[in-house]
C-alpha positions as CSV (number, residue, x, y, z in Angstrom):
1,M,-110.5,-51.3,148.0
2,K,-114.1,-53.3,148.6
3,T,-115.9,-53.1,145.3
4,K,-119.5,-52.5,145.4
5,K,-122.4,-54.1,143.5
6,V,-122.6,-52.6,140.1
7,P,-126.5,-51.3,140.1
8,E,-128.9,-53.4,137.8
9,Q,-129.2,-50.6,135.3
10,Y,-125.7,-50.9,134.1
11,T,-125.6,-54.9,134.1
12,D,-125.2,-56.6,130.7
13,R,-128.8,-58.0,131.1
14,K,-130.5,-54.7,131.6
15,L,-128.3,-52.9,129.2
16,S,-128.4,-55.6,126.2
17,A,-132.1,-55.3,126.3
18,R,-132.5,-51.9,124.7
19,Y,-130.2,-49.5,122.9
20,P,-131.0,-45.8,123.4
21,T,-132.3,-45.8,119.8
22,D,-134.7,-48.2,120.7
23,L,-136.5,-46.5,123.6
24,G,-139.8,-44.9,122.4
25,S,-138.4,-41.5,123.5
26,W,-135.7,-41.4,120.9
27,Q,-138.2,-42.5,118.1
28,A,-140.5,-40.0,119.2
29,L,-137.7,-37.5,118.7
30,K,-136.4,-38.5,115.5
31,K,-140.2,-38.1,114.4
32,H,-140.3,-34.9,116.2
33,Y,-136.8,-33.5,114.3
34,R,-138.2,-34.7,111.0
35,E,-141.6,-33.2,110.9
36,S,-141.2,-30.5,112.9
37,M,-137.5,-29.2,113.9
38,Q,-135.7,-30.2,110.7
39,R,-136.5,-27.1,108.7
40,K,-137.5,-24.6,111.4
41,T,-135.3,-21.7,111.6
42,L,-134.5,-20.0,115.2
43,R,-135.9,-16.9,113.7
44,E,-139.4,-18.8,113.3
45,L,-139.2,-19.8,116.9
46,F,-138.7,-16.7,118.0
47,A,-141.4,-15.2,116.1
48,R,-143.9,-17.3,117.2
49,D,-142.7,-16.8,120.7
50,K,-141.9,-13.3,122.0
51,Q,-141.4,-14.5,125.7
52,R,-139.0,-17.4,124.3
53,P,-136.1,-16.3,126.8
54,Q,-138.2,-16.4,129.9
55,H,-139.4,-20.1,128.8
56,F,-136.2,-21.4,127.4
57,S,-133.8,-20.8,130.4
58,M,-133.0,-21.9,133.7
59,Q,-130.8,-20.9,136.7
60,A,-128.8,-22.9,139.4
61,G,-127.0,-21.2,141.7
62,D,-124.8,-18.5,140.3
63,L,-125.5,-19.8,136.7
64,L,-128.1,-18.5,134.2
65,L,-128.5,-21.1,131.5
66,D,-130.2,-19.2,128.4
67,Y,-131.0,-22.0,125.6
68,S,-133.6,-19.9,123.9
69,K,-131.2,-19.9,120.9
70,T,-131.2,-23.3,120.2
71,H,-133.9,-25.5,118.0
72,V,-136.3,-26.6,120.8
73,N,-139.9,-25.8,121.5
74,K,-142.1,-27.4,124.6
75,T,-142.2,-30.5,122.6
76,T,-138.7,-31.3,122.2
77,L,-138.1,-30.6,126.0
78,K,-140.6,-32.8,127.0
79,L,-139.5,-35.6,124.9
80,L,-135.7,-35.2,125.9
81,T,-136.9,-35.4,129.5
82,R,-138.7,-38.5,128.7
83,L,-135.4,-39.6,127.2
84,A,-133.4,-38.7,130.1
85,R,-135.9,-41.3,132.4
86,E,-136.2,-43.8,129.9
87,A,-132.4,-44.0,130.1
88,S,-132.6,-44.5,133.9
89,V,-130.8,-40.9,134.4
90,P,-132.2,-40.4,137.8
91,Q,-131.3,-44.0,139.2
92,A,-127.6,-43.4,137.5
93,I,-127.5,-40.0,139.4
94,D,-128.3,-41.7,142.6
95,A,-126.0,-44.7,142.0
96,M,-123.1,-42.3,141.9
97,F,-123.5,-40.4,144.7
98,A,-124.3,-44.0,146.6
99,G,-120.8,-44.9,145.7
100,D,-122.0,-47.8,143.3
101,A,-119.2,-49.1,141.0
102,I,-120.6,-47.5,138.0
103,N,-117.1,-47.3,136.4
104,A,-118.1,-50.8,135.8
105,T,-115.1,-51.7,133.2
106,E,-112.7,-50.9,136.2
107,G,-115.0,-51.7,139.0
108,R,-114.8,-48.7,140.7
109,S,-116.9,-46.1,142.4
110,V,-116.9,-42.3,140.9
111,L,-116.8,-40.1,143.7
112,H,-115.3,-36.8,143.1
113,V,-118.5,-35.6,144.2
114,A,-117.3,-37.0,147.5
115,L,-114.2,-34.6,147.5
116,R,-116.4,-31.4,147.9
117,S,-119.0,-32.7,150.0
118,K,-119.8,-32.3,153.7
119,I,-120.3,-35.2,155.9
120,S,-124.0,-34.3,156.6
121,D,-124.7,-34.8,152.7
122,T,-123.9,-38.6,153.3
123,V,-122.1,-39.2,150.2
124,A,-121.1,-43.0,150.1
125,L,-119.8,-42.7,153.6
126,E,-119.5,-46.3,153.5
127,T,-117.1,-46.4,150.7
128,E,-113.4,-47.0,151.4
129,G,-111.6,-43.7,151.6
130,V,-114.6,-41.4,151.5
131,R,-114.1,-40.7,155.4
132,D,-110.8,-39.7,154.7
133,V,-111.6,-36.9,152.6
134,W,-111.6,-34.2,155.6
135,K,-108.5,-35.3,157.0
136,V,-106.7,-35.0,153.8
137,L,-108.4,-31.5,153.4
138,T,-107.0,-30.7,156.9
139,D,-103.6,-31.8,156.2
140,I,-103.3,-29.9,153.1
141,E,-104.5,-26.7,154.9
142,N,-102.0,-27.0,157.5
143,F,-99.3,-27.4,154.9
144,V,-100.6,-24.3,152.9
145,D,-100.9,-22.2,155.9
146,A,-97.5,-22.9,157.3
147,V,-95.7,-22.1,153.3
148,H,-97.8,-19.0,153.5
149,A,-96.6,-18.3,157.1
150,N,-93.1,-19.3,156.2
151,T,-92.9,-21.9,158.7
152,I,-92.0,-24.1,156.1
153,R,-89.6,-22.6,153.8
154,G,-86.7,-23.7,151.5
155,H,-83.5,-25.4,151.9
156,T,-81.9,-22.3,152.6
157,G,-84.2,-20.6,154.7
158,K,-85.7,-18.7,151.7
159,K,-89.5,-18.4,151.6
160,L,-91.3,-20.6,149.0
161,T,-92.8,-18.0,146.9
162,H,-92.9,-20.0,143.1
163,I,-94.9,-23.1,142.9
164,V,-94.6,-25.4,139.9
165,N,-97.0,-28.0,139.2
166,I,-95.6,-31.1,137.7
167,G,-98.1,-33.1,136.0
168,I,-100.2,-34.1,133.0
169,G,-103.6,-34.5,131.8
170,G,-106.0,-33.8,134.3
171,S,-103.5,-33.4,137.0
172,D,-102.2,-30.5,134.7
173,L,-105.3,-28.9,133.0
174,G,-107.2,-28.6,136.1
175,P,-104.6,-26.6,138.2
176,V,-103.4,-24.8,135.2
177,M,-107.1,-23.7,134.0
178,A,-108.0,-23.1,137.5
179,A,-105.0,-21.1,138.4
180,Q,-105.4,-18.5,135.6
181,A,-108.9,-18.2,136.1
182,L,-108.5,-17.3,139.7
183,R,-105.6,-15.1,139.2
184,P,-107.2,-12.4,141.1
185,Y,-107.2,-14.7,144.2
186,W,-103.5,-15.4,144.4
187,S,-101.6,-14.8,147.6
188,A,-99.3,-11.8,147.8
189,G,-95.7,-12.7,146.7
190,I,-96.9,-16.2,145.6
191,H,-96.6,-17.5,141.7
192,F,-97.7,-20.3,139.8
193,H,-96.1,-22.5,137.0
194,S,-96.5,-25.8,135.5
195,V,-94.6,-28.3,133.7
196,S,-96.5,-31.0,131.7
197,N,-94.9,-31.8,128.4
198,I,-92.0,-34.6,128.0
199,D,-90.1,-32.3,125.6
200,G,-88.5,-30.4,128.4
201,T,-88.9,-27.3,127.1
202,Q,-91.2,-25.8,129.9
203,L,-88.6,-26.7,132.7
204,T,-85.5,-25.5,130.6
205,D,-87.5,-22.0,130.6
206,L,-88.6,-22.1,134.1
207,K,-84.8,-22.8,134.9
208,A,-83.8,-19.6,133.6
209,E,-86.1,-17.4,135.5
210,L,-86.5,-19.1,138.8
211,D,-84.5,-19.6,141.8
212,P,-84.5,-23.3,143.2
213,A,-84.0,-22.1,146.9
214,S,-87.7,-20.2,146.7
215,T,-89.2,-22.9,144.6
216,L,-91.5,-25.7,145.6
217,F,-92.2,-28.6,143.0
218,V,-95.6,-30.2,143.7
219,V,-95.4,-33.8,142.0
220,C,-98.9,-35.3,140.8
221,S,-98.9,-38.9,140.1
222,K,-100.9,-41.2,141.7
223,T,-98.8,-44.1,141.1
224,F,-95.7,-42.1,140.8
225,T,-94.8,-43.7,137.4
226,T,-96.6,-41.6,135.0
227,I,-93.7,-41.1,132.4
228,E,-93.9,-37.5,131.5
229,T,-94.5,-36.6,135.1
230,M,-91.7,-38.6,136.5
231,T,-89.3,-37.7,133.8
232,N,-89.7,-33.7,134.5
233,A,-89.6,-34.5,138.3
234,N,-86.4,-36.0,138.0
235,A,-85.2,-33.4,136.0
236,A,-86.6,-30.6,138.3
237,R,-85.0,-33.2,141.1
238,Q,-81.6,-33.2,139.5
239,W,-81.5,-29.4,139.1
240,V,-82.4,-28.7,142.6
241,A,-79.8,-31.5,143.8
242,Q,-77.0,-29.6,141.5
243,V,-77.7,-26.0,142.9
244,L,-78.7,-26.7,146.4
245,G,-77.2,-30.2,147.3
246,E,-79.0,-33.7,147.5
247,G,-80.0,-32.5,151.0
248,A,-82.2,-30.0,149.5
249,V,-84.8,-32.1,147.9
250,S,-87.2,-32.7,150.9
251,S,-87.3,-29.3,151.1
252,H,-88.2,-28.5,147.6
253,F,-90.7,-31.3,146.5
254,V,-94.0,-32.3,147.7
255,A,-96.2,-35.0,146.2
256,A,-100.0,-36.0,145.5
257,S,-99.7,-39.8,145.1
258,T,-100.4,-43.0,147.0
259,N,-97.0,-44.9,145.6
260,H,-95.0,-44.6,149.2
261,E,-91.8,-46.6,148.1
262,A,-91.4,-44.5,145.1
263,M,-91.9,-41.4,147.1
264,D,-88.9,-42.6,149.6
265,E,-86.7,-43.5,146.7
266,F,-87.4,-39.8,145.3
267,G,-86.8,-38.3,148.6
268,I,-90.5,-37.1,149.3
269,A,-90.9,-36.3,153.0
270,P,-93.2,-38.3,154.9
271,N,-95.3,-35.1,155.7
272,K,-95.3,-33.6,152.3
273,R,-97.2,-36.7,150.8
274,F,-101.1,-36.0,150.2
275,G,-102.9,-39.2,149.0
276,F,-106.2,-39.9,146.9
277,W,-108.2,-42.7,146.0
278,D,-108.9,-44.6,143.2
279,W,-112.3,-43.7,142.8
280,V,-110.8,-40.1,141.7
281,G,-110.4,-40.0,137.9
282,G,-107.8,-38.0,136.4
283,R,-109.9,-35.4,135.0
284,Y,-111.8,-35.1,137.8
285,S,-109.1,-34.8,140.4
286,L,-108.8,-31.0,140.8
287,W,-110.8,-31.5,143.9
288,S,-108.3,-33.8,145.4
289,A,-104.9,-33.4,146.6
290,V,-103.9,-32.9,142.8
291,G,-105.5,-29.4,143.9
292,L,-102.7,-28.6,146.2
293,S,-100.6,-26.4,143.8
294,L,-103.7,-24.3,143.3
295,A,-104.4,-24.2,147.1
296,L,-100.8,-23.0,147.7
297,V,-101.4,-20.0,145.3
298,I,-104.9,-18.8,146.2
299,G,-105.0,-19.9,149.8
300,M,-106.8,-22.6,151.2
301,Q,-109.9,-20.5,152.1
302,N,-110.3,-19.5,148.5
303,F,-109.7,-23.6,147.6
304,R,-112.6,-24.2,149.9
305,R,-114.9,-21.7,148.2
306,L,-114.1,-23.7,145.2
307,L,-115.1,-26.8,146.6
308,A,-118.3,-25.1,148.1
309,G,-119.2,-24.2,144.2
310,G,-119.0,-27.5,143.1
311,R,-121.0,-29.0,146.4
312,M,-123.8,-26.3,145.6
313,L,-124.2,-27.7,142.0
314,D,-123.9,-31.4,143.0
315,Q,-126.9,-30.9,145.2
316,H,-128.8,-29.4,142.6
317,F,-127.9,-32.1,140.3
318,R,-128.9,-34.6,142.8
319,L,-132.4,-33.2,143.8
320,A,-133.5,-31.1,141.1
321,P,-136.1,-32.9,139.0
322,M,-135.1,-33.7,135.2
323,G,-137.0,-31.0,134.0
324,E,-135.7,-28.6,135.7
325,N,-132.1,-29.9,136.3
326,L,-129.4,-27.7,134.6
327,P,-126.7,-30.1,133.9
328,V,-129.2,-32.6,132.7
329,Q,-130.6,-29.9,130.4
330,L,-127.4,-29.0,129.1
331,A,-126.6,-32.8,128.3
332,L,-129.8,-33.4,126.7
333,L,-128.9,-30.5,124.4
334,G,-126.0,-31.9,123.4
335,V,-127.5,-35.5,122.7
336,W,-130.1,-33.6,120.4
337,Y,-127.4,-31.8,118.6
338,N,-125.2,-34.7,118.4
339,N,-127.7,-37.3,117.4
340,F,-130.6,-35.8,115.7
341,F,-129.0,-32.6,113.9
342,G,-125.7,-34.5,113.3
343,A,-123.4,-32.1,114.8
344,A,-119.8,-33.4,115.0
345,T,-118.1,-30.6,117.0
346,Q,-119.0,-28.0,119.6
347,A,-117.5,-24.6,120.5
348,I,-116.6,-23.4,124.1
349,L,-116.4,-19.5,123.8
350,P,-115.5,-17.7,127.1
351,Y,-115.7,-14.2,127.1
352,D,-113.4,-13.6,130.1
353,N,-110.0,-14.1,129.2
354,R,-109.4,-15.8,132.8
355,L,-111.3,-18.7,131.2
356,A,-108.9,-19.0,128.1
357,R,-107.8,-22.5,129.2
358,F,-111.3,-23.6,129.9
359,P,-111.8,-24.7,126.5
360,A,-108.9,-27.2,126.5
361,Y,-109.9,-28.4,130.1
362,L,-113.4,-29.3,128.5
363,Q,-111.6,-31.1,125.5
364,Q,-110.0,-33.7,128.0
365,L,-113.4,-33.8,130.1
366,Q,-115.7,-34.4,127.3
367,M,-113.9,-36.3,124.5
368,E,-111.9,-38.4,127.0
369,S,-115.2,-39.3,128.8
370,S,-117.4,-39.6,126.0
371,G,-114.8,-40.8,122.8
372,K,-116.3,-44.2,123.2
373,S,-117.4,-46.7,120.6
374,V,-118.5,-49.5,123.0
375,R,-121.2,-49.9,125.5
376,M,-120.9,-50.8,129.1
377,D,-122.1,-54.4,128.1
378,G,-119.1,-54.6,125.5
379,K,-121.4,-54.4,122.5
380,P,-121.0,-51.7,119.7
381,V,-122.8,-48.2,120.0
382,R,-125.7,-47.6,117.7
383,C,-125.2,-43.9,117.6
384,D,-122.4,-40.9,117.4
385,T,-121.1,-40.5,121.0
386,G,-118.9,-37.4,121.8
387,M,-118.5,-34.6,120.0
388,V,-115.0,-32.9,119.1
389,I,-114.7,-30.0,121.7
390,W,-112.9,-26.8,120.8
391,G,-112.5,-23.2,121.6
392,E,-110.9,-20.0,122.4
393,S,-111.5,-16.9,124.4
394,G,-113.9,-14.8,123.1
395,N,-112.5,-11.6,121.2
396,N,-109.2,-13.6,120.1
397,A,-111.6,-16.5,118.6
398,Q,-113.6,-13.7,117.0
399,H,-110.4,-12.9,115.1
400,S,-109.4,-16.5,114.4
401,F,-112.3,-18.9,113.3
402,Y,-115.4,-17.2,113.8
403,Q,-115.8,-16.8,109.8
404,L,-116.3,-20.7,109.5
405,L,-119.1,-20.4,112.3
406,H,-120.9,-17.7,110.4
407,Q,-120.3,-18.5,107.1
408,G,-119.2,-22.0,106.7
409,T,-121.2,-25.0,105.8
410,R,-121.2,-27.0,109.2
411,L,-123.8,-26.8,112.1
412,I,-121.7,-26.0,115.3
413,P,-123.5,-25.8,118.2
414,A,-121.5,-23.1,120.8
415,D,-121.6,-22.2,124.5
416,F,-121.0,-18.7,125.2
417,L,-119.8,-18.1,128.8
418,L,-120.6,-14.6,129.9
419,S,-119.5,-12.7,133.3
420,A,-121.5,-9.4,134.3
421,K,-118.7,-7.9,136.2
422,T,-115.0,-8.0,135.1
423,S,-112.3,-10.2,137.0
424,G,-109.7,-7.8,136.6
425,G,-109.8,-5.5,133.7
426,T,-111.8,-1.9,133.7
427,Q,-115.7,-2.1,133.7
428,V,-115.7,0.0,130.4
429,Q,-113.5,-2.7,128.9
430,H,-115.4,-5.5,130.1
431,K,-118.5,-4.2,128.9
432,L,-117.1,-4.2,125.2
433,A,-116.3,-8.1,125.8
434,I,-120.0,-8.7,126.7
435,D,-121.2,-6.5,123.8
436,N,-119.2,-8.4,121.3
437,G,-120.4,-12.1,123.2
438,L,-124.0,-11.0,123.0
439,A,-123.6,-9.7,119.4
440,Q,-121.8,-12.6,118.1
441,A,-124.3,-14.8,119.7
442,E,-127.2,-13.0,117.9
443,A,-125.6,-12.8,114.5
444,L,-125.1,-16.5,114.7
445,M,-129.0,-16.9,115.0
446,D,-130.1,-14.4,112.7
447,G,-127.8,-14.1,110.3
448,F,-127.7,-11.3,107.5
449,D,-129.1,-11.4,104.2
450,E,-130.9,-8.1,103.2
451,K,-132.3,-7.5,99.7
452,G,-129.5,-6.7,97.3
453,T,-126.5,-8.1,99.5
454,S,-123.7,-9.5,97.8
455,P,-123.4,-13.6,98.1
456,Y,-120.2,-13.0,99.8
457,R,-121.6,-11.0,102.7
458,V,-124.5,-13.3,103.3
459,H,-124.7,-14.7,106.9
460,K,-127.1,-18.0,106.4
461,G,-127.6,-17.5,110.3
462,N,-129.8,-20.1,112.4
463,N,-126.5,-21.5,114.4
464,P,-127.7,-22.5,118.0
465,S,-125.9,-21.4,120.8
466,N,-126.1,-21.8,124.7
467,T,-125.3,-19.0,126.8
468,I,-124.2,-19.5,130.7
469,L,-124.3,-15.8,132.4
470,F,-122.8,-15.5,135.8
471,E,-122.3,-12.2,137.9
472,Q,-118.6,-12.7,138.4
473,L,-115.8,-15.2,138.0
474,T,-115.2,-16.1,141.9
475,P,-113.8,-19.5,143.2
476,E,-117.7,-20.5,143.8
477,V,-118.6,-19.7,140.4
478,L,-115.6,-21.7,138.8
479,G,-116.6,-24.8,141.2
480,Q,-120.2,-24.7,139.8
481,L,-119.3,-24.2,136.2
482,I,-116.7,-27.1,136.6
483,A,-119.4,-29.3,138.1
484,L,-122.0,-28.5,135.6
485,Y,-119.7,-29.8,132.7
486,E,-118.8,-32.7,134.6
487,H,-122.4,-33.8,135.3
488,K,-123.4,-32.8,131.8
489,V,-120.9,-35.1,130.6
490,F,-121.9,-37.9,133.0
491,V,-125.5,-37.6,131.6
492,E,-124.6,-37.9,128.0
493,G,-123.0,-41.3,128.6
494,V,-125.6,-42.7,130.7
495,V,-128.0,-41.6,128.0
496,W,-125.6,-43.6,125.1
497,G,-124.8,-46.6,127.4
498,I,-121.1,-46.4,127.7
499,N,-119.0,-45.8,130.5
500,S,-117.8,-42.1,130.9
501,F,-115.0,-43.0,133.6
502,D,-112.5,-45.1,132.1
503,Q,-110.0,-44.1,129.3
504,F,-108.0,-47.2,127.6
505,G,-107.8,-45.3,124.5
506,V,-105.2,-43.0,125.8
507,E,-103.1,-46.2,126.9
508,L,-102.0,-47.9,123.4
509,G,-99.8,-44.9,122.0
510,K,-97.9,-44.7,125.3
511,K,-97.3,-48.5,125.4
512,L,-95.9,-48.4,122.1
513,A,-93.6,-45.7,122.6
514,G,-91.4,-47.4,125.0
515,G,-90.3,-50.0,122.3
516,I,-91.0,-47.7,119.1
517,N,-87.2,-48.3,118.4
518,K,-88.1,-51.9,117.6
519,S,-91.3,-50.9,115.5
520,T,-91.4,-52.9,112.1
521,N,-93.9,-50.3,110.7
522,P,-92.6,-49.0,107.3
523,S,-93.7,-45.5,108.2
524,T,-92.5,-45.4,111.4
525,R,-89.0,-46.7,110.3
526,F,-88.5,-44.4,107.6
527,L,-89.2,-41.4,110.2
528,L,-86.9,-42.9,112.7
529,D,-83.9,-43.2,110.2
530,K,-84.8,-39.4,109.2
531,V,-84.7,-38.5,112.8
532,R,-81.5,-40.1,113.3
């Protein structure tokens, strides 16, 4: 692939000149925090401005962000917006959509936005592979429609009704999260399953309940060499071959990959291979052929609705001014709490159980992207980068870790995700979920400390939260939510001066695993002996 020129704002000369901590806006924010906001409570902010929710909320598409329960005032927002401009966020956004090699450490463009674009959006059309996006989508659509119409069927003639996604990381978290989130949109008679962990238990359990004659495996590995994915794929292949015969493999396996030699050896039929490009990072790959298993389950029309939701947020992110830009605002709030309030973690709290895997999805998206201690120019950072992301579905979380949120000693910002309408239960039940979500956000802010209250029952309050409200969890809304956090992570990385799109930190342990039996580490030797 032809590598595009790295934009000037990403070159060593430009970045080496100033750290974000040296920017005038950063220094002004430090002073503003110290003099105005460090001891300011959320109760005081609301007491001074009765219209605070109207003044500190914004909307894009179907998503409403209420950030009134955060420690910001108009001066804070002005300074944060100035920080975005001084850190060249507008130029970085333009560079991404132009196809410039903003993944500078690997010399690659970053173009998951192209996967959900229309050709009229002119997203990096001159970058190699971008004009092939729509052909691959058409190929996926033809395949999905053929499976649903039973014109593509299993080796014995049975309809393929059980889709098993085999992948790991983004090739698992994305399809699994989205399949659960969009459960009401599953095609009649089609079921979704997944296999990711290398220990073999998931596949063992599936073999006990599935008929290989009606099962289709979708193997997701760009290189077709990922050890976890290929270990599981080969075990599944062996099962199919044992039960149905070697000739059945081509009828029960498809792949999202670019390694044709390896797919030939495995037995993937040429018309069941769906490629993607090196400008698609793993944690951004749901929109690509990695989403094939999801498309098979929800149907291509709904998969295109997911893409349309992502595209809508992309257009907002690309065109909205910094002060009115929803992903930029969410990112700047993250920087504000991370770097000025010293928050080390953030909780993601969806009050719709369909989004139960969304916190895990964001764990990879944010922590793999922002877990960096070296800048783009190879120099150490001078500020904290990514927070630890964690969370759980709302009411379950209330009976698990909310005790720490309410009465613990640490500042933990939270994002509450609320839908006005149910995605499957009764509206009466769903109202209970909404009521709980709103009540918890209020309790975190206001606390409880009436005169004569036992110290054990005091809730200190003053805990910040965002609330992201949407009408209902549809494919479009899910697409908007995912794209919102993708762009949030990008903006944070631009401010910190890091590359949000490489992930060298995941490779060392995997490399050592191949030769662990020869390790000379005393602890490792001790534990290996115990295992044996």
